[in-house]
Structure formats: structure tokens, C-alpha cells
C-alpha positions as CSV (number, residue, x, y, z in Angstrom):
1,X,33.1,-1.7,-24.0
2,X,29.9,-3.0,-22.4
3,X,30.0,-4.5,-19.0
4,X,29.7,-8.3,-18.8
5,X,26.3,-9.8,-18.0
6,X,26.1,-10.2,-14.2
7,X,25.8,-13.6,-12.6
8,X,22.1,-14.1,-11.7
9,X,21.3,-14.6,-8.0
10,X,20.0,-18.1,-7.4
11,X,16.2,-18.2,-7.4
12,X,14.8,-19.7,-4.3
13,X,11.5,-21.7,-3.9
14,X,8.6,-19.7,-5.3
15,X,10.9,-17.0,-6.8
16,X,11.4,-15.9,-10.4
17,X,14.7,-14.7,-11.7
18,X,14.6,-11.4,-13.6
19,X,17.3,-13.0,-15.8
20,X,14.6,-15.4,-17.1
21,X,12.4,-12.5,-18.2
22,X,12.3,-11.9,-22.0
23,X,13.7,-9.1,-24.1
24,X,11.7,-7.7,-25.7
25,X,9.5,-7.5,-22.6
26,X,6.3,-9.4,-22.0
27,X,3.0,-8.1,-20.6
28,X,0.9,-10.3,-18.3
29,X,-1.9,-10.1,-15.8
30,X,-1.0,-9.7,-12.1
31,X,-3.4,-11.7,-10.0
32,X,-2.4,-10.1,-6.7
33,X,-3.8,-6.9,-5.3
34,X,-1.7,-3.8,-6.0
35,X,-1.8,-0.7,-3.8
36,X,-0.1,2.7,-3.8
37,X,-0.1,4.9,-0.7
38,X,1.0,8.6,-0.4
39,X,0.5,10.7,2.8
40,X,-1.3,7.8,4.4
41,X,-4.0,7.9,1.6
42,X,-4.5,4.9,-0.7
43,X,-4.2,6.6,-4.1
44,X,-4.6,3.4,-6.1
45,X,-5.9,-0.1,-5.3
46,X,-6.7,-2.8,-7.8
47,X,-7.1,-6.5,-8.4
48,X,-7.0,-5.8,-12.2
49,X,-3.3,-4.9,-12.7
50,X,-0.8,-5.8,-15.3
51,X,3.0,-6.4,-15.1
52,X,5.7,-5.9,-17.7
53,X,8.6,-8.3,-17.4
54,X,11.9,-7.5,-19.0
55,X,15.3,-9.1,-18.7
56,X,17.2,-7.8,-15.6
57,X,14.3,-5.6,-14.4
58,X,11.9,-6.2,-11.6
59,X,8.3,-6.1,-12.8
60,X,6.7,-2.7,-13.6
61,X,3.1,-2.7,-12.5
62,X,0.3,-0.9,-14.4
63,X,-3.0,-0.1,-12.7
64,X,-6.3,0.7,-14.4
65,X,-7.3,4.4,-14.2
66,X,-10.7,3.5,-12.7
67,X,-8.9,2.1,-9.6
68,X,-7.0,5.3,-9.0
69,X,-8.4,7.9,-6.6
70,X,-9.9,10.8,-8.6
71,X,-7.8,14.0,-8.4
72,X,-4.5,12.3,-7.4
73,X,-3.0,12.4,-10.8
74,X,-2.0,15.8,-12.2
75,X,-0.7,15.9,-15.8
76,X,3.0,16.7,-16.0
77,X,3.6,16.4,-19.7
78,X,5.5,13.9,-21.9
79,X,8.2,12.1,-20.0
80,X,10.0,9.6,-22.2
81,X,10.0,7.2,-25.1
82,X,10.3,3.4,-24.5
83,X,11.6,1.5,-27.5
84,X,9.0,-1.3,-26.7
85,X,5.9,0.6,-25.5
86,X,6.0,4.0,-27.2
87,X,5.6,7.5,-25.7
88,X,4.8,7.9,-22.0
89,X,3.0,10.8,-20.4
90,X,4.0,11.7,-16.8
91,X,1.9,12.7,-13.8
92,X,2.5,14.3,-10.5
93,X,0.9,12.3,-7.7
94,X,-1.0,14.6,-5.2
95,X,-1.7,13.5,-1.7
96,X,-3.4,15.4,1.1
97,X,-0.1,17.0,2.3
98,X,2.4,16.6,-0.5
99,X,2.9,16.3,-4.2
100,X,5.3,13.8,-5.8
101,X,6.5,15.3,-9.1
102,X,6.6,13.1,-12.2
103,X,6.0,10.0,-9.9
104,X,3.6,8.2,-12.3
105,X,3.3,7.6,-16.0
106,X,1.0,6.1,-18.6
107,X,1.2,5.1,-22.2
108,X,-1.9,6.6,-23.9
109,X,-1.3,4.9,-27.2
110,X,1.2,2.1,-26.7
111,X,2.6,-0.2,-29.4
112,X,0.3,-3.2,-30.3
113,X,1.9,-5.8,-27.9
114,X,1.1,-3.5,-25.0
115,X,-2.3,-2.2,-26.1
116,X,-3.9,-3.7,-23.0
117,X,-2.2,-1.2,-20.8
118,X,-3.3,1.9,-22.7
119,X,-4.2,4.5,-20.1
120,X,-3.1,2.3,-17.2
121,X,-0.8,4.0,-14.7
122,X,2.5,2.9,-13.2
123,X,4.0,4.5,-10.1
124,X,7.6,5.0,-8.9
125,X,7.6,3.2,-5.6
126,X,10.4,5.4,-4.3
127,X,8.3,8.5,-4.6
128,X,5.3,7.0,-2.7
129,X,5.0,6.4,1.0
130,X,4.5,2.7,0.2
131,X,3.5,0.3,-2.6
132,X,2.3,-3.2,-2.2
133,X,2.0,-6.4,-4.2
134,X,-0.4,-8.6,-2.3
135,X,0.4,-7.7,1.3
136,X,4.1,-7.3,0.7
137,X,5.6,-3.8,0.7
138,X,7.9,-3.4,-2.3
139,X,11.4,-2.0,-2.6
140,X,11.9,0.5,-5.5
141,X,14.2,-0.6,-8.4
142,X,17.6,1.0,-7.8
143,X,18.8,4.1,-9.6
144,X,15.5,6.1,-9.8
145,X,15.2,5.9,-13.6
146,X,13.3,2.6,-14.0
147,X,10.0,2.0,-12.2
148,X,10.2,-1.7,-11.2
149,X,8.9,-3.0,-7.9
150,X,11.1,-5.5,-6.0
151,X,9.4,-8.2,-3.9
152,X,10.6,-11.4,-2.3
153,X,9.2,-13.2,-5.2
154,X,12.0,-12.2,-7.6
155,X,15.8,-12.7,-7.7
156,X,18.3,-10.3,-9.2
157,X,20.6,-8.6,-9.5
158,X,18.5,-5.7,-10.9
159,X,19.3,-3.2,-13.5
160,X,19.4,0.4,-12.4
161,X,22.2,0.6,-9.9
162,X,25.7,1.8,-10.5
163,X,27.5,-0.2,-13.2
164,X,24.4,-1.7,-14.7
165,X,23.8,0.6,-17.6
166,X,25.0,-1.8,-20.3
167,X,23.1,-4.8,-19.1
């Protein structure tokens, strides 16, 4: 028996509800600056990012490889299969003092609706020192499996935490 769909939190002024995001997911440009920091080093910084929006999930952000510091991504092998985007390849993220295992991923050859993010890289916010959308520091999507970034611009509840598997 699957759990009942949760009651969406009310979206405030300037917020989007993740319960209004589509399934299958939608890809769209992100106009705000995206930054990823590990060990005090900015490992990625772009104004050319994308976000994937899927029902019950905070957005997952994809950054172009040209805007990622050379040498920070270390191949870690195939990580997963997404029913919507295809096969992902994982990376360790290397900073000056530490290495975050399997903390980033890419879709080298995504399905046609997601072709624009081929080779772009997403990061698990919880494995980094900090990730930012605009000037706002994000909170990682709960649970550690999904890679969404939570900001004040979105309302939940968010898939990933205990009891949300069947959402």
C-alpha cells in the first residue's frame, strides 16, 4: 500500500510549490548564479545553469563543465539509471584538503528531452561545504539519495525523508 500524497505546504509570495512541478520532469534554464564550494574553494560557478523540476522534489541544478574548476572532478564510475534522463556517471569531488566520494554526477548521453544537459554536472549539496542559488545558501534535499537543492523560493514537503518513498 502506498502512502497517501502529502498535503502541500502553502506557497508564499514569490515561492513555487514542488507539488506544482510536473511528472515526468521538466528542464529549464536557471537565470541565477549557481556556486559550489568545497574546502573553501569555489569548485563551480556559473550563470549558465539548468534546473530539473519534478513533482515533490526540490530542483536539481546542472552546471556546464566549462564552469567547473579543472581537476576537481574525478571519475567514479556509473552510478545510477534515471527513468527520465538515462544513465548517470558519478564523480568524486576533490578539494584542496578533502575528497567527497560520488558527490557529483552527469548524464553523458541523456534522453532527448534532457539533451541540453549532456555532460553538465550536478552536485550533492550535503557533500559540499556550501552550494548557492543566487546569494542564498541551499539546504540539501533530505535523505541523501536525491540531489535537489532547497531554497526559500520553494515550498514542500520534499521527497527524500522518512515515509516519502511512495510519493
